[in-house]
C-alpha positions in Angstrom: -21.2 73.5 88.1 -20.4 74.4 84.5 -17.6 76.6 85.8 -19.9 79.3 87.2 -19.1 81.1 90.3 -21.6 81.8 93.1 -22.1 85.4 91.8 -22.9 84.2 88.3 -25.4 81.7 89.6 -27.1 84.4 91.7 -27.3 86.7 88.6 -28.8 83.9 86.6 -31.3 83.2 89.3 -32.4 86.8 89.5 -32.6 87.0 85.7 -34.8 83.9 85.7 -37.0 85.3 88.4 -37.6 88.5 86.3 -38.1 86.5 83.1 -40.3 83.7 84.4 -41.8 85.3 87.4 -42.2 83.8 90.9 -45.1 81.6 89.8 -43.4 79.7 87.0 -39.8 79.6 88.4 -40.3 76.6 90.6 -42.0 74.6 87.9 -39.3 75.6 85.4 -36.5 74.6 87.8 -38.1 71.2 88.3 -38.4 70.7 84.6 -34.8 71.7 84.1 -33.6 69.3 86.9 -35.6 66.4 85.4 -34.1 66.9 81.9 -30.6 67.2 83.3 -31.1 63.9 85.1 -32.4 62.3 81.8 -29.4 63.6 79.9 -27.0 62.3 82.5 -28.7 59.0 82.4 -28.5 58.8 78.6 -24.8 59.7 78.7 -23.9 57.2 81.3 -25.9 54.5 79.5 -24.1 55.3 76.2 -20.8 55.2 78.1 -21.6 51.8 79.6 -22.7 50.6 76.2 -19.4 51.7 74.6 -17.4 50.0 77.4 -19.3 46.7 77.0 -19.0 46.7 73.2 -15.4 47.9 72.8 -14.1 46.1 75.9 -10.2 45.7 75.7 -10.1 47.9 72.6 -11.3 50.9 74.7 -8.4 50.4 77.1 -6.0 50.3 74.3 -7.4 53.5 72.9 -7.3 55.2 76.3 -3.6 54.6 76.9 -2.4 56.8 74.0 -4.9 59.5 75.0 -3.6 59.5 78.6 0.0 59.8 77.2 -1.2 62.8 75.1 -2.8 64.3 78.2 0.4 64.0 80.2 2.3 65.7 77.3 -0.3 68.5 77.4 0.4 69.2 81.1 4.2 68.9 80.5 6.1 71.9 81.8 9.7 72.2 80.5 10.7 74.5 83.3 9.6 72.0 85.9 11.4 69.2 84.1 14.7 71.2 83.9 14.3 72.0 87.7 13.9 68.3 88.5 16.9 67.4 86.3 19.1 70.0 88.0 18.1 68.8 91.5 18.7 65.1 90.5 22.2 65.9 89.3 
């Protein structure tokens, strides 16, 4: 979750406990969870709306982006190793 380790989450929980106190922490956690769910719902709704409105154009746009992503993960050393093995 958000790239946080278990230790970081524990530190955040302890800090929240000191800041909010044990009385308000459960209510604040519930409020945070509800808002995260709402944000996810809005994001998925927007994503679905874009897919429905753009249709095939979205797929055409995604192909070059996937090609760029594959170039980003390209490792010249690995490519040379594969070429040497194939020869």
